[in-house]
C-alpha positions in Angstrom: 178.1 108.3 122.3 181.8 108.7 121.6 184.3 108.6 124.4 186.8 111.1 125.3 190.5 111.1 124.5 192.7 109.0 126.7 194.0 111.0 129.6 191.2 113.7 129.5 188.0 112.9 131.4 184.6 113.9 130.0 183.2 117.3 131.1 183.7 121.0 130.7 187.1 122.7 130.6 187.1 126.5 130.8 190.3 127.6 129.3 191.8 131.1 129.7 193.4 132.3 126.4 195.8 135.2 125.8 194.6 138.8 125.8 197.0 139.8 123.0 200.3 137.8 123.2 200.0 134.1 122.1 203.0 133.3 124.4 200.7 133.9 127.5 198.7 130.7 126.8 199.7 128.4 129.6 201.2 125.0 128.8 198.3 123.3 130.6 195.8 125.3 128.5 197.5 124.4 125.3 197.4 120.7 126.4 193.6 120.8 126.9 193.1 122.4 123.6 195.1 119.6 122.0 193.2 116.8 123.8 189.6 117.9 124.0 187.1 116.2 121.8 185.7 119.7 120.8 186.3 123.3 121.5 183.3 125.8 122.0 184.5 129.2 120.8 183.0 132.6 120.3 184.4 133.2 116.8 186.0 130.3 114.9 188.1 132.7 112.8 189.8 134.3 116.0 190.2 130.9 117.8 191.6 129.0 114.8 194.8 131.1 115.2 195.1 130.2 118.9 194.5 126.5 118.1 197.3 126.5 115.5 199.6 128.1 118.0 198.8 125.3 120.5 199.2 122.6 118.1 195.6 121.5 118.1 193.5 120.2 115.3 190.4 119.7 117.3 187.0 120.7 115.8 185.4 123.9 116.9 181.7 124.7 117.6 180.6 128.3 117.7 179.1 129.3 121.1 178.2 132.9 121.9 175.5 135.2 123.1 173.3 134.6 120.1 173.5 130.8 120.2 170.2 129.0 120.4 169.4 127.2 123.7 169.6 123.9 121.8 173.4 124.5 121.1 174.0 124.7 124.8 171.9 121.7 125.5 173.8 119.6 122.9 177.2 120.6 124.5 175.9 119.7 127.9 174.8 116.2 126.5 178.2 115.7 124.8 179.9 116.3 128.3 178.6 113.0 129.5 181.2 111.1 127.4 183.3 113.7 125.8 185.6 116.6 126.8 184.4 120.0 125.8 186.8 123.0 126.1 185.4 126.5 126.4 187.4 129.2 124.8 186.7 133.1 124.5 188.1 135.3 121.8 190.5 136.7 124.4 191.1 136.2 128.2 189.3 134.2 130.6 185.8 133.0 129.6 182.8 134.3 131.3 184.4 137.6 132.2 182.3 139.9 130.0 181.9 136.9 127.8 179.2 134.4 127.2 179.4 131.1 129.0 177.8 131.3 132.5 174.7 129.5 131.3 176.8 126.7 130.0 178.6 126.3 133.3 175.2 126.5 135.1 173.6 123.8 132.9 176.6 121.5 133.0 176.6 121.8 136.9 172.8 121.0 137.0 173.4 118.0 134.7 176.2 116.6 137.1 179.1 117.2 134.5 182.6 117.5 135.6 183.8 121.2 135.4 187.4 122.3 135.4 188.9 125.7 135.1 192.3 126.5 133.8 193.4 129.9 135.1 195.1 132.5 132.9 195.0 136.0 131.6 192.4 138.5 132.2 192.4 142.2 131.0 190.5 143.5 133.9 193.1 142.0 136.6 196.0 143.0 134.3 194.7 146.5 134.3 194.3 146.6 137.9 198.1 145.7 138.3 199.0 148.6 136.0 196.8 151.3 137.4 198.5 152.1 140.7 195.1 152.3 142.2 194.0 150.4 145.4 193.3 146.8 144.7 192.0 145.5 148.1 188.4 146.0 147.0 187.3 146.3 143.4 184.2 145.9 141.2 184.2 144.8 137.6 181.5 146.7 135.6 182.1 145.3 132.2 180.9 147.7 129.4 178.7 150.6 130.4 175.4 151.0 128.4 175.6 153.0 125.3 172.6 155.3 126.1 173.4 158.2 128.3 170.4 157.7 130.8 171.2 154.0 131.3 174.9 154.8 131.6 174.4 157.4 134.2 172.0 155.2 136.1 174.7 152.4 136.2 177.3 154.9 137.5 174.9 156.4 140.1 174.3 152.9 141.5 178.0 152.5 142.3 179.0 156.1 143.1 179.2 155.6 146.9 180.9 152.2 146.9 184.4 152.5 148.4 186.1 150.3 145.9 188.1 150.6 142.6 185.9 150.2 139.6 187.0 148.4 136.4 185.3 149.0 133.1 185.8 147.8 129.6 185.5 150.2 126.6 185.9 151.0 123.0 188.0 153.7 121.5 185.1 155.7 119.9 183.2 155.8 123.2 186.0 156.4 125.5 185.9 160.1 126.0 182.2 160.3 126.4 182.4 157.5 129.1 185.2 159.1 130.9 183.3 162.4 131.0 180.2 160.6 132.2 182.1 158.9 135.0 183.4 162.2 136.0 180.0 163.7 136.2 178.4 160.8 138.1 181.4 159.6 140.4 183.4 162.8 140.8 186.6 163.7 139.1 188.5 160.7 140.6 192.0 159.4 139.9 191.8 157.0 137.0 193.8 155.0 134.4 193.3 154.0 130.9 195.1 150.7 129.8 195.0 149.6 126.2 196.7 146.8 124.1 197.8 145.0 127.3 200.5 142.5 126.5 200.9 143.7 123.0 203.6 145.7 121.4 202.0 149.1 121.9 200.8 148.4 125.4 200.1 151.8 127.1 198.6 153.0 130.5 197.7 156.7 130.9 196.8 158.1 134.4 195.2 161.2 135.6 191.8 162.4 136.7 188.7 161.4 134.8 188.4 164.8 133.2 192.0 165.0 132.2 191.7 161.6 130.6 188.5 162.5 128.7 190.1 165.6 127.4 193.2 163.5 126.2 191.2 161.1 124.3 188.4 163.6 122.9 190.0 164.3 119.6 192.2 161.2 119.5 190.2 158.0 120.2 192.7 155.2 120.8 192.7 151.9 119.0 192.6 148.4 120.6 191.0 146.8 123.6 190.6 149.4 126.5 190.3 149.0 130.3 189.3 152.0 132.5 190.3 151.7 136.2 188.7 154.3 138.5 189.7 154.9 142.0 187.5 154.9 145.1 185.7 158.0 146.3 187.7 160.3 148.7 187.0 160.3 152.4 183.4 161.5 153.1 183.3 164.9 154.9 182.2 164.6 158.6 178.5 164.9 159.2 177.2 168.4 160.4 175.8 168.9 163.9 172.4 169.4 162.1 172.7 166.0 160.4 173.6 164.2 163.6 170.7 165.8 165.6 168.3 164.8 162.8 169.5 161.3 162.8 169.1 161.0 166.6 165.7 162.5 166.6 164.6 160.0 163.9 166.2 157.1 165.6 164.6 158.1 168.9 161.1 157.8 167.4 161.8 154.1 166.8 164.2 153.1 169.5 165.1 153.8 173.1 167.8 156.5 173.7 170.6 154.1 174.2 169.9 152.1 171.0 169.3 155.2 169.0 172.7 156.5 170.0 174.3 153.3 169.0 172.6 153.3 165.6 173.7 156.8 164.8 177.3 156.1 166.2 177.6 153.1 163.7 176.1 155.2 160.8 178.6 158.1 161.3 181.4 156.6 163.1 181.1 158.8 166.2 181.5 158.1 169.8 178.3 156.5 171.3 178.6 158.0 174.7 178.7 161.5 173.4 175.7 160.8 171.1 173.9 159.5 174.1 174.5 162.5 176.0 173.4 164.6 173.1 170.2 162.4 172.7 169.3 163.1 176.4 169.6 166.9 175.7 167.3 166.7 172.7 164.9 164.7 174.6 164.8 167.1 177.6 
């Protein structure tokens, strides 16, 4: 088995590439691309341009969603004595890109794994959106079929977090409309061509943005950022009484009051008093 270049230990190197502007490749990332024994890439035509920019003449091996298991196994075998760089077409590998199985198998085989942080369209869009960033969920691409898309949105509708989606121009208006239908007409942002000459971020409600792009689908890579739901309305007296009666079937009065207090964010003592009234 061949040995790795001097100065670069054998193993897997996860290299974040630019999302549009070649100048965003980090110096450390460029160095790894120059020194690695082989570079595993999604598309050799796309990555060849970045390798030329980095001054790298290292050989490339296609590795993507449709690669056979044997390709991954051979890469893991090579990591025993060689350095393998993993590079996606744009941004950080594994984020809505193939690669997690390679990392998983490399770790199981005891290979050295190093990540080189860098650009990510999802994180960049969050910073541009002006929406809360303390809690967020990356959703990737929604399913193309309406039923599956609606189901995916319903699963996260109550989550109190900003949601981040990847989209394409032709699907954008329909996806924004589906988000409004299943999530509510929330504040949102559509960012496109991040780090490129025609970078743009449009903000508004989901319905406003859907109308904006209905007859003019944008070009380029698109990230949709959707704000969290508004504050939930306070529970009705009927809802509270129903919850107390249900809880008292299973629990003593004091514990039932505590459970309902936690569920609705209400005062436990007041709920205890109400529970005693209901029990009388």
